[in-house]
DOVEX-458096 format. One record per residue: residue number from 0; residue in one letter; x negated, y negated, z of N, C-alpha, C in turn. Coordinates in pm, whole numbers. Each point is the difference from the previous one (the first is absolute). Layout:
N
k, r, n.X, n.Y, n.Z, ca.X, ca.Y, ca.Z, c.X, c.Y, c.Z
NUM, A, X, Y, Z, X, Y, Z, X, Y, Z
...
This chain:
319
k, r, n.X, n.Y, n.Z, ca.X, ca.Y, ca.Z, c.X, c.Y, c.Z
0, M, -21772, -12509, 15911, 56, 108, 95, -123, 76, 60
1, T, 4, 6, 120, -112, 70, 77, 52, 145, 27
2, L, -87, 105, -42, 29, 138, 16, -94, 56, 103
3, H, 40, 107, 59, -89, 84, 81, -108, 52, -87
4, Q, -133, -17, 41, -104, 52, -72, -72, 113, 66
5, T, -45, 94, -74, -74, 126, 52, -89, 53, -107
6, D, -111, 65, 41, -90, 60, -100, 48, 141, -22
7, A, 92, 52, 71, 52, 132, -25, 89, 16, -121
8, P, 17, 99, -64, 100, 22, -109, 133, -33, 51
9, A, 83, -61, -85, 137, -39, 43, 79, 118, 37
10, I, -1, 99, -86, 74, 126, 41, -96, 128, -42
11, E, -19, 84, 99, -83, 119, -19, 69, 124, 53
12, A, 28, 90, -92, 70, 135, 37, -106, 103, -20
13, C, 4, 100, 96, -91, 114, -16, 74, 123, 47
14, G, 25, 84, -101, 67, 128, 28, 137, -9, 67
15, I, 75, -110, -47, 132, -14, 70, 92, 112, -42
16, G, 75, 53, 95, 105, 96, -38, 110, -19, 95
17, H, 123, 31, -42, 117, -9, 88, 105, 105, -38
18, T, 42, 75, 104, 94, 103, -11, 108, -28, 94
19, Y, 125, -13, -59, 117, -28, 91, 45, 116, 67
20, K, 88, -24, 110, 59, 117, 68, 90, 78, -104
21, G, -14, 128, 0, 63, 78, -80, -100, 65, -112
22, G, -123, -61, -3, -105, 53, -84, -23, -72, -128
23, H, 74, -101, -37, -14, -69, -129, -131, -81, 10
24, A, -102, 34, -89, -128, -63, -10, 15, -119, -99
25, A, 9, -121, 60, 17, -121, -93, -136, -50, -54
26, L, -108, 20, 71, -125, -49, -44, -104, 108, 32
27, A, -107, 11, -81, -99, 96, 24, -134, -65, -55
28, D, -101, -7, 95, -137, -48, -32, -7, -128, -89
29, V, 69, -102, 49, -11, -124, -81, -119, -83, 42
30, D, -72, -32, -91, -127, -93, 21, 4, -113, -95
31, F, -29, -116, 54, -19, -114, -89, -54, -124, 86
32, T, -66, -91, -67, -53, -119, 68, 40, -122, -92
33, L, 62, -98, 68, 45, -125, -70, -71, -126, 53
34, G, -26, -88, -93, -56, -125, 46, 113, -112, -25
35, T, -53, -122, -45, 87, -113, -28, 57, 21, -143
36, G, 128, -42, -23, 66, 8, -121, 126, 75, 6
37, L, 66, 13, -121, 124, 75, -15, -28, 135, -38
38, F, 56, 93, 71, -17, 151, -26, 136, 58, -9
39, G, 8, 90, -102, 130, 68, -20, -1, 137, 46
40, L, 106, 51, 67, 21, 133, 41, 118, 53, -84
41, L, -23, 90, -98, 98, 46, -89, 27, 152, 18
42, G, 122, 37, -30, 37, 136, 7, 152, 27, -9
43, P, 47, 118, -30, 134, 29, -15, 62, -15, 142
44, N, 131, -19, -3, 68, 3, 123, -15, 132, 79
45, G, -33, -13, 130, -26, 123, 82, -142, 36, -4
46, A, -89, -81, -53, -147, 29, -18, -69, -17, 148
47, G, 55, -81, 77, -51, -22, 138, -53, -146, 15
48, K, 36, -81, -101, -37, -150, 16, 41, -69, 129
49, S, 133, 16, 24, 58, -71, 113, -62, 50, 137
50, T, -28, 130, 9, -62, 66, 111, -139, -63, 23
51, L, -76, -9, -111, -129, -66, 9, 4, -138, 57
52, L, 91, -78, -55, 12, -142, 38, 46, -10, 147
53, R, 77, 86, 49, 43, -9, 131, -112, 34, 99
54, I, -87, 89, -43, -118, 32, 85, -102, -126, 9
55, I, -14, -61, -118, -81, -119, 0, 63, -113, 81
56, A, 130, -5, 9, 71, -102, 74, 21, 34, 146
57, T, -65, 114, 49, 9, 43, 131, 138, 47, 53
58, L, 85, 27, -98, 147, 48, 32, 3, 155, 5
59, L, -106, 63, -37, -5, 151, -11, -137, 41, 23
60, K, -25, 98, 96, -133, 49, 18, -23, 115, -88
61, P, -129, -4, -67, -33, 116, -87, -16, 125, 85
62, T, 23, 116, -53, -26, 125, 67, -141, 37, -10
63, R, -83, -50, -90, -139, 26, -11, -66, -112, -81
64, G, -132, -11, 18, -79, -109, -72, 1, -123, 75
65, S, -53, -110, -54, -15, -124, 63, 30, -114, -97
66, M, 59, -111, 47, 37, -117, -80, -45, -120, 77
67, A, -75, -91, -70, -33, -127, 63, 32, -120, -79
68, V, 43, -114, 66, 20, -117, -71, -94, -106, 61
69, C, -88, -49, -89, -98, -100, 35, -85, 54, 120
70, G, -24, 127, 4, -83, 61, 104, 69, 42, 121
71, H, 137, -21, 8, 75, 48, 120, 82, 125, -32
72, D, -16, 104, 80, 70, 124, -20, 158, -20, 23
73, V, 79, 39, -99, 143, -14, 12, 61, 70, 120
74, T, -61, 113, 45, 57, 74, 109, -44, -52, 133
75, R, -133, -24, 15, -56, -51, 114, 21, -142, 42
76, E, 6, -84, -121, 4, -147, 23, 122, -62, -78
77, P, 121, 45, 23, 112, -41, -73, 25, -146, 15
78, L, -14, -68, 105, 32, -138, 30, -98, -82, -87
79, Q, -126, 34, 1, -106, -78, -80, 44, 17, -152
80, V, 38, 120, -49, 34, 22, -134, 125, -87, -38
81, R, 94, 0, 85, 123, -78, -35, -20, -154, -7
82, S, -105, -38, 73, -37, -146, -19, -59, -31, -123
83, L, -50, 96, -72, -81, -18, -121, 87, 31, -131
84, I, 117, 59, 16, 82, 37, -118, 137, -67, -3
85, G, 48, -15, -119, 136, -40, -19, 72, 113, -80
86, Y, 122, 33, 30, 63, 117, -54, 139, -34, -53
87, L, 21, 32, -123, 127, -12, -61, 62, 135, -36
88, P, 80, 52, 86, 55, 134, -25, 95, 5, -122
89, Q, 33, 116, -49, 82, 18, -116, 137, -64, 23
90, E, 57, 12, 124, 130, -55, 33, -32, -117, 88
91, F, 37, -128, -50, -6, -124, 89, 113, -81, -34
92, G, 86, -40, 94, 117, -89, -15, 105, 16, 96
93, A, -46, 39, 127, 93, 19, 107, 31, -135, 73
94, W, -38, -110, -56, 21, -135, 65, 104, -87, -79
95, R, 104, 67, -52, 98, -55, -99, 63, -136, 56
96, L, 31, 1, 128, 61, -119, 49, -95, -116, 60
97, H, -127, 28, -17, -101, -103, 33, -43, -85, -112
98, R, -39, -128, 28, -52, -76, -103, -148, 42, -30
99, T, -40, -29, -131, -140, 44, -42, -99, -51, 94
100, E, 1, -119, 37, -105, -57, 90, 5, 68, 135
101, E, 119, 26, 53, 14, 69, 129, -61, 140, 3
102, V, 7, 75, -113, -56, 128, -2, -154, -5, 19
103, V, -52, -84, -83, -153, -8, 7, -34, -68, 130
104, D, 64, -82, 61, -34, -67, 126, 6, 104, 118
105, T, 108, 92, -9, 25, 99, 108, -128, 103, -7
106, L, -27, 46, -126, -109, 97, -11, -136, -70, 21
107, A, -12, -132, -22, -124, -60, 45, -25, -5, 150
108, R, 117, -25, 68, -14, 8, 146, -41, 149, 48
109, M, 61, 100, -65, -32, 131, 41, -144, 31, -38
110, S, -59, -71, -101, -136, 32, -30, -101, -81, 80
111, G, 50, -70, 102, -90, -72, 98, -11, -152, -30
112, L, 68, -56, -94, -10, -138, -22, 100, -74, 98
113, S, -44, -32, 121, 84, -50, 108, 15, -164, -3
114, K, -99, -67, -56, 6, -143, -8, 87, -46, -110
115, R, 115, -72, 41, 101, -32, -92, -55, -78, -118
116, R, -81, -105, 22, -47, -88, -121, -82, 85, -93
117, E, -77, 78, 56, -89, 84, -91, 79, 108, -75
118, R, 111, 51, 67, 82, 97, -60, 84, -65, -115
119, R, 47, -118, 23, 80, -72, -105, -87, -27, -119
120, R, -115, -39, 19, -91, -29, -106, -32, 127, -85
121, R, -19, 114, 80, -27, 125, -64, 103, 55, -80
122, V, 131, -11, 64, 121, 48, -75, 18, -76, -129
123, A, -15, -138, 2, 26, -71, -110, -112, 28, -112
124, E, -125, 32, 47, -103, 30, -94, 29, 132, -74
125, V, 42, 105, 74, 17, 135, -71, 128, -3, -82
126, L, 103, -83, 37, 115, -7, -83, -39, -70, -130
127, A, -85, -104, 2, -47, -59, -119, -83, 92, -82
128, T, -81, 82, 65, -82, 98, -76, 75, 96, -84
129, V, 116, 42, 53, 85, 99, -72, 111, -62, -73
130, G, 3, -133, -7, 95, -78, -86, 146, -2, 64
131, L, 9, 2, 130, 131, -7, 56, 30, -120, 89
132, E, -82, -112, -11, 16, -114, 69, 131, -66, -20
133, A, 50, 8, -125, 127, -58, -41, 126, 73, 60
134, V, -20, 112, 48, 112, 77, 58, -22, 33, 145
135, A, -85, -75, 79, -35, 21, 139, 124, 3, 87
136, D, 106, -77, -34, 129, -9, 79, 101, 101, -45
137, R, -29, 70, -104, 100, 95, -59, 11, 129, 78
138, K, 116, 58, 33, 1, 132, 64, -50, 108, -96
139, V, -56, 103, 62, -59, 110, -74, 109, 68, -90
140, K, 117, 8, 46, 104, 66, -83, 23, -76, -128
141, K, -33, -122, -9, 22, -83, -114, -122, 9, -95
142, L, -109, 58, 35, -124, 9, -84, 18, 111, -110
143, S, -70, -17, -107, -2, 101, -104, -89, 115, 52
144, G, -3, 112, -63, -83, 117, 32, -144, -39, 5
145, G, -45, -76, -110, -132, -37, -6, -44, -96, 113
146, M, 94, -93, 34, -33, -93, 113, -18, 73, 128
147, V, 86, 107, 28, -19, 79, 117, -133, 66, 9
148, R, -45, 51, -116, -139, 59, -4, -106, -96, 30
149, R, 10, -120, -57, -94, -102, 31, 8, -45, 138
150, L, 120, -4, 65, 15, -29, 137, -77, 108, 80
151, G, 10, 122, -43, -70, 111, 69, -155, -24, 2
152, V, -49, -52, -119, -139, -31, -10, -35, -121, 93
153, A, 84, -94, 11, -25, -115, 89, -10, 42, 145
154, Q, 91, 92, 47, -15, 43, 140, -126, 78, 24
155, A, -37, 78, -113, -124, 76, 17, -124, -83, 1
156, L, 6, -117, -52, -118, -87, -7, -8, -98, 111
157, V, 100, -16, 79, 12, -118, 89, -112, -1, 107
158, H, -57, 107, 36, -113, 1, 97, -130, 9, -72
159, E, -3, -31, -124, -131, -5, -81, -70, 129, 2
160, P, 51, 117, -35, -75, 123, 3, -99, 10, -110
161, Q, -99, 91, 26, -108, 27, -100, 59, 104, -107
162, V, 100, 83, 50, 43, 108, -87, 149, -6, 3
163, L, 46, 12, -131, 146, -2, -24, 45, 133, -64
164, I, 94, 73, 58, 52, 127, -42, 145, -23, -59
165, V, 24, 37, -115, 122, -18, -69, 53, 132, -51
166, D, 117, 42, 34, 61, 130, -41, 116, -21, -99
167, E, -16, 47, -123, 96, -3, -108, 71, -135, -7
168, P, -74, -110, -33, 52, -129, 14, 106, -53, -105
169, T, 17, 65, -112, 77, -53, -101, 123, 87, -52
170, V, 22, 109, 78, 116, 83, -36, 122, -81, 14
171, G, 88, -1, -100, 126, -73, 3, -11, -145, -43
172, L, -113, -48, -40, -20, -145, -42, 14, -7, -141
173, D, 42, -113, -50, 7, -23, -140, -132, -29, -61
174, P, -14, 2, -135, -136, -15, -52, -63, -127, 27
175, E, 74, -110, 8, -59, -129, 39, -57, -3, 141
176, E, 76, 59, 92, -42, 4, 138, -123, 88, 20
177, R, 3, 117, -77, -116, 88, 1, -124, -66, -46
178, M, 8, -77, -98, -115, -74, -57, -49, -104, 106
179, R, 100, -75, 58, -39, -95, 102, -76, 62, 117
180, F, 58, 121, 42, -69, 68, 115, -136, 42, -35
181, R, -29, 55, -121, -121, 51, -47, -100, -127, 8
182, Q, 39, -116, -51, -80, -115, 3, -40, -41, 142
183, L, 92, 12, 91, -22, -33, 142, -109, 86, 59
184, V, 25, 131, -12, -105, 86, 65, -137, -5, -62
185, T, 1, -26, -134, -134, -12, -67, -76, -128, 62
186, R, 83, -107, 20, -59, -122, 50, -52, 17, 151
187, L, 82, 75, 83, -36, 26, 134, -120, 98, 13
188, G, -18, 82, -101, -109, 90, 15, -142, -58, -28
189, R, -3, -130, -24, -138, -60, -28, -74, -13, 126
190, D, 58, -9, 111, -81, -14, 131, 43, 95, 107
191, R, 68, 104, -31, 40, 97, 94, 8, 132, -63
192, T, 31, 111, 77, 21, 130, -54, 152, 25, -11
193, I, 49, 36, -112, 137, 41, -22, 12, 132, -48
194, L, 66, 92, 76, 26, 134, -47, 145, 7, -36
195, L, 24, 18, -141, 142, -15, -49, 33, 159, -42
196, S, 101, 52, 69, 44, 138, -31, 120, -10, -95
197, T, 0, 84, -107, 110, -12, -99, -2, 128, -83
198, H, 116, 35, -55, 5, 97, -114, 28, -71, -129
199, I, 6, -141, 7, 20, -76, -130, -132, -62, -33
200, V, -73, 58, -108, -123, -36, -27, -22, -150, -37
201, A, 99, -58, -62, -5, -144, -44, -14, -93, 118
202, D, 44, 52, 126, -9, -90, 113, -144, -44, 26
203, L, -97, 69, -40, -136, -45, 30, -51, -115, -81
204, G, 65, -19, -115, -49, -111, -87, -136, 11, -33
205, G, -61, -121, -36, -138, -6, -48, -102, -29, 112
206, G, 47, -17, 123, -88, -39, 102, -49, 107, 83
207, C, 40, 134, -30, -42, 105, 78, -145, 34, -15
208, R, -70, 12, 112, -143, 35, 1, -33, 144, -9
209, E, 64, 72, 73, -14, 155, -9, 146, 56, 29
210, M, 6, 127, -26, 127, 66, 22, -24, 148, 39
211, S, 88, 49, 83, -8, 147, 42, 129, 70, -49
212, L, -8, 116, -49, 125, 73, -41, 13, 109, 106
213, L, 113, 0, 68, 24, 102, 108, 106, 91, -57
214, D, -27, 133, 8, 86, 107, -55, -1, 112, 99
215, G, 110, 41, 48, 8, 113, 89, -70, -21, 130
216, G, -21, -122, 39, -73, -34, 128, -142, -17, -12
217, S, -60, 18, -122, -143, -18, -18, -25, -104, -103
218, I, -111, -69, 14, -46, -102, -107, -65, 78, -116
219, V, 53, -7, -117, -44, 69, -114, -72, -91, -100
220, F, 0, -131, 29, -77, -97, -73, -18, -118, 79
221, H, -122, -56, 0, -37, -132, 49, -102, -67, -83
222, G, 35, -124, -44, -93, -70, -82, 67, -132, -61
223, T, -62, -55, -90, 55, -122, -61, 119, 35, -103
224, P, 85, -100, -20, 103, 28, -109, -79, 37, -137
225, K, -109, -71, -29, -72, 30, -124, -40, 155, -12
226, T, -41, 45, 123, -39, 144, -4, 116, 92, -35
227, L, 121, -41, 54, 115, 88, -36, 39, -20, -148
228, L, -18, -123, -47, 38, -27, -138, -104, 72, -94
229, D, -119, -3, 40, -104, 79, -76, 36, 142, -12
230, Q, 52, 59, 105, 30, 147, -1, 115, 24, -86
231, A, 80, -101, -31, 118, 30, -90, -35, -18, -143
232, S, -119, -35, -33, -46, -18, -142, 28, 127, -81
233, G, 63, -9, -118, 34, 118, -72, 108, 88, 44
234, R, 69, -49, 100, 117, 84, 66, 132, -65, -18
235, V, -1, -119, -53, 127, -83, -23, 21, -22, -145
236, F, 111, 33, -58, 20, -21, -143, 130, -55, -27
237, E, 21, -47, -126, 128, -52, -45, 34, 61, -140
238, V, 126, 29, -13, 40, 61, -133, 154, -42, -16
239, T, 35, -14, -130, 133, -31, -39, 66, 129, -59
240, T, 115, 26, 49, 67, 132, -36, 148, -14, 1
241, D, 77, 108, -42, 138, -11, 1, 51, 76, 123
242, A, 129, 16, 13, 65, 55, 120, -48, 143, 23
243, T, -11, 88, -112, -47, 134, 16, -144, 0, 43
244, G, -83, -85, -69, -141, -13, 49, -17, -47, 143
245, M, 88, -88, 45, -4, -42, 144, 28, 114, 92
246, E, 94, 87, -24, 24, 121, 79, -122, 80, 9
247, R, -67, 20, -117, -125, 81, 12, -100, -64, 82
248, M, -26, -135, -11, -99, -70, 66, 34, 7, 151
249, E, 123, -16, 43, 40, 2, 137, -23, 136, 67
250, A, 8, 104, -80, -25, 135, 55, -155, 25, 13
251, A, -77, -68, -77, -145, 29, -7, -82, -102, 76
252, F, 43, -128, 16, -82, -103, 56, 77, -78, 96
253, E, -74, -83, 81, 58, -91, 93, 33, -132, -68
254, I, 123, -39, -16, 41, -122, -69, -4, -115, 90
255, V, -75, -105, -40, 2, -117, 75, 101, -98, -33
256, S, 21, -32, -131, 101, -83, -43, 61, 27, -137
257, R, 117, -41, -20, 79, 25, -128, 52, -139, -49
258, T, -32, -33, -129, 37, -121, -55, 53, 18, -143
259, P, 129, -54, -30, 46, 15, -135, -92, -60, -98
260, A, -18, 75, -118, -97, -56, -102, 57, 39, -132
261, G, 74, -103, -56, 74, 32, -130, 102, 104, 17
262, N, -13, 109, -80, 86, 114, 11, -60, 106, 93
263, G, -115, -18, 57, -49, 92, 95, -19, -58, 144
264, I, -89, 76, 68, -20, -31, 148, -149, -4, 17
265, A, -51, -112, 53, -146, 0, 26, -17, 48, 146
266, L, -89, 86, 11, -30, 66, 134, -136, -33, 43
267, R, -28, -21, 133, -127, -2, 59, -2, 107, 97
268, A, -101, 92, 6, -9, 113, 78, -134, 35, 46
269, V, -14, 84, 95, -137, 46, 52, -4, 149, -26
270, T, -126, 42, -20, -27, 146, -21, -113, 46, 85
271, T, 5, 128, 32, -123, 63, 72, -80, 70, -94
272, G, 35, -3, -126, -83, 73, -104, -22, -91, -117
273, E, 25, 55, -118, -29, -68, -125, 117, -94, -35
274, I, -26, -105, -64, 101, -92, -51, 60, 65, -119
275, P, 142, 7, -8, 61, 74, -109, -21, -70, -140
276, E, 13, 90, -97, -12, -56, -135, 104, -104, -40
277, G, -57, -107, -60, 90, -105, -34, 4, -115, 95
278, A, -54, 24, 118, -4, -100, 114, -129, -83, -1
279, A, 2, -112, 60, -118, -82, 10, -37, -28, 139
280, P, -122, 6, 39, -42, -26, 140, 27, -141, 39
281, V, 35, -35, 123, 21, -132, 46, -137, -44, 47
282, E, -52, -111, -60, -138, -45, 30, -8, -61, 146
283, Q, 108, -71, 41, -9, -61, 136, 128, 47, 79
284, P, -3, 113, 64, 111, 53, 81, 29, -104, 116
285, T, 116, -11, 47, 33, -69, 118, -32, 78, 119
286, L, -10, -67, 124, -30, 69, 123, 106, 101, 24
287, E, 130, -26, -28, 104, 96, 21, -20, 126, -86
288, E, -47, -15, -128, -21, 109, -78, -125, 74, 49
289, A, -99, -60, 49, -119, 69, 56, 44, 84, 113
290, Y, 79, -54, 86, 54, 72, 125, 76, 121, -46
291, L, 99, -18, -95, 63, 113, -58, -89, 107, -50
292, A, -99, -38, -76, -90, 92, -57, -77, 74, 104
293, F, -38, -66, 110, -70, 66, 109, 88, 106, 66
294, M, 121, -48, 31, 96, 93, 73, 42, 122, -87
295, A, 17, -35, -132, 24, 117, -91, -110, 100, 5
296, A, -125, -47, -3, -109, 91, 6, -1, 85, 118
297, R, 61, -50, 110, 3, 73, 126, 129, 93, 3
298, G, 70, 2, -106, 128, 81, -6, 115, -65, 80
299, R, -16, -137, 14, 102, -75, 68, 75, -92, -86
300, S, 11, 34, -128, 60, -96, -94, 149, -26, 32
301, E, 69, 95, 47, 143, -17, 36, 15, -106, 111
302, A, -84, 24, 110, 11, -95, 107, -43, -142, -41
303, A, -102, -7, -80, -45, -131, -48, 113, -68, -79
304, R, 52, 86, -100, 104, -63, -86, 125, -46, 83
305, Q, 34, 71, 100, 113, -49, 85, -33, -127, 73
306, D, -129, -19, 41, -37, -122, 63, 6, -115, -98
307, E, -36, 24, -121, 6, -106, -106, 146, -37, -23
308, E, 83, 98, 7, 144, -30, -24, 55, -80, 113
309, T, -50, 31, 123, 36, -78, 117, -45, -140, -15
310, A, -126, -20, -43, -49, -125, -14, 83, -84, -110
311, T, 31, 55, -106, 78, -61, -100, 134, -45, 60
312, S, 64, 92, 68, 131, -36, 68, -10, -106, 91
313, A, -106, -4, 82, -27, -100, 113, -18, -133, -65
314, G, -74, -7, -114, -24, -119, -73, 123, -72, -52
315, G, 99, 86, -28, 126, -50, -59, 100, -48, 92
316, N, -13, 26, 134, 97, -37, 90, -23, -136, 57
317, A, 109, -71, 33, -10, -127, 61, -52, 5, 144
318, G, -81, -105, 50, -47, 9, 129, 104, -47, 103
C-alpha cells in the first residue's frame, strides 16, 4: 500500500483551545506531536476528546492556537488536510439500506477516486483489510455492530490516508468484536498514524505507542503506557475481606474489581496514599488500573470509576 509521505510530524498541535458559543471552554492550551504508530487519547466523557478530533479533521476551527497535519494547517489548508486523513466518527451507520460494497464505493468516489477499475480494486482491497470481503453484498442493516465499525474503518482508509482518526470505536460492541477491532487498528498502525480516542482504556491494547490523558480540556499526561504503569507502582493493591470490610474499603479507596473468594470478597483497589494493613501491592497493575490511579490522584476518581463501569457495560452488550 502506498501512503502519502512527508517529513513533517503527522499531527502537531500548539496551544490549541476552543470555546463554544455560550462560553463553554472545551479545550485549553493543548500541545502534542505525533509520528507513525497507534496513539491513544484517553479521558472521561466530556473531557474534550471529540472536540479535539473534529479540529484535526477540519470540521471545527479552533478559537486559538494552531494545528497541522503532515505540515498542512487545518484552518488555512483544509482540503490538503482532508486528502491526508481518514475519519471514523463516533456515530457511523446512516447507510442502512445500502450494500457494504456500495458504501465504500460511494465514499471512494467522493474522495476523488474517479476511475472505475482503480476504485473497484481499492474497494475490494480495503474490505479485505478489515475482514468484510465475505459480506460485500450484504446491506448495512444486516451487519453486526462490530462489522459496521469495521466498515467505518474501510471508508476512512479507501483513499489511502497517512493519518487515521477514530472516535470511541468500540462502545456497544461485544468482547469478541472489541478484541478484533483492537487487533485491526494495531495492525494498521504499523505504517501510518492512528489517533484513537476512547474512555475505555482496554481499547488501546498492546500496540499503543504513546498516550495522552485529556481532563477538563487540558492534557494532563503524555507518554508511553509503560510510563503510566510505572507511576502506578505501589498504588494498586489487593485484599480479601468480608461484606463489612468491603464497605469500609469502598468508603476509603477506589475499587477496581470485586471477585468472590471462598467466604469473602477479593478486592483490587487504588490508593492515593498508603496501602492499608493486610493488603498486598499488585506487582503488575493493568493499564486500566494505572489510569484509575492517575485519575484518583487528580481527585477525579468518581469520574474515572464511572468510565470504567461504562466500559464494563459496553463490553457486555451485543454488537
